[in-house]
matplotlib code that plots the C-alpha trace (Angstrom):
import matplotlib.pyplot as plt

x = [266.9, 265.1, 263.4, 263.0, 261.1, 263.0, 263.5, 260.6, 257.6, 258.6, 258.9, 254.7, 254.1, 254.8, 254.0, 250.5, 250.5, 251.7, 249.1, 246.5, 248.0, 248.3, 243.8, 243.7, 244.8, 243.4, 239.9, 240.1, 241.3, 237.9, 236.0, 237.7, 237.2, 234.0, 232.5, 234.4, 232.2, 229.3, 229.7, 229.5, 227.2, 225.1, 226.2, 224.4, 221.5, 221.3, 222.4, 218.8, 217.4, 218.0, 217.6, 213.9, 212.8, 214.0, 212.6, 209.0, 209.6, 209.5, 206.9, 204.2, 205.5, 205.1, 201.0, 200.6, 201.0]
y = [47.2, 50.3, 49.4, 45.6, 45.7, 45.7, 49.0, 47.5, 47.9, 51.6, 52.2, 50.3, 53.2, 56.2, 54.1, 54.3, 57.9, 58.8, 57.0, 58.8, 62.4, 62.0, 60.3, 63.7, 65.9, 63.7, 64.5, 68.2, 68.4, 66.7, 68.9, 71.8, 70.7, 69.7, 72.7, 74.5, 73.1, 73.4, 77.6, 77.5, 75.3, 78.0, 80.7, 79.0, 78.3, 82.1, 83.7, 80.9, 82.6, 85.5, 85.8, 84.3, 87.6, 89.7, 88.0, 87.6, 90.8, 91.3, 89.6, 91.3, 95.3, 93.7, 93.0, 95.9, 97.9]
z = [141.0, 142.9, 146.3, 145.2, 141.6, 138.3, 136.2, 134.5, 136.8, 136.5, 132.9, 132.4, 135.3, 133.1, 130.1, 131.7, 132.9, 129.4, 127.9, 130.0, 129.5, 125.3, 126.0, 127.9, 125.6, 122.7, 124.1, 124.4, 121.1, 119.8, 122.1, 121.2, 117.2, 117.9, 119.0, 116.8, 114.7, 116.3, 116.1, 112.0, 111.5, 114.4, 112.4, 108.3, 110.8, 112.0, 108.4, 107.4, 110.0, 109.1, 105.1, 105.3, 108.0, 105.5, 102.7, 104.7, 104.8, 101.8, 100.4, 103.5, 101.4, 98.5, 98.7, 100.9, 99.0]

ax = plt.figure().add_subplot(projection="3d")
ax.plot(x, y, z, "-o")
ax.set_aspect("equal")
plt.show()
């Protein structure tokens, strides 16, 4: 016992802090994955919009000719 506190109390405190750190790491990794997914989906959306714009311009050119 250190200062009248059993050793297992110190172990519990260490485990609590370790658990908090692991939860923080997991939360940060999840946020990063979510950001990557949003970026990828946004890129797909922008590519579709660009394709649609090109098709619209092609149709307008064919109609005006």
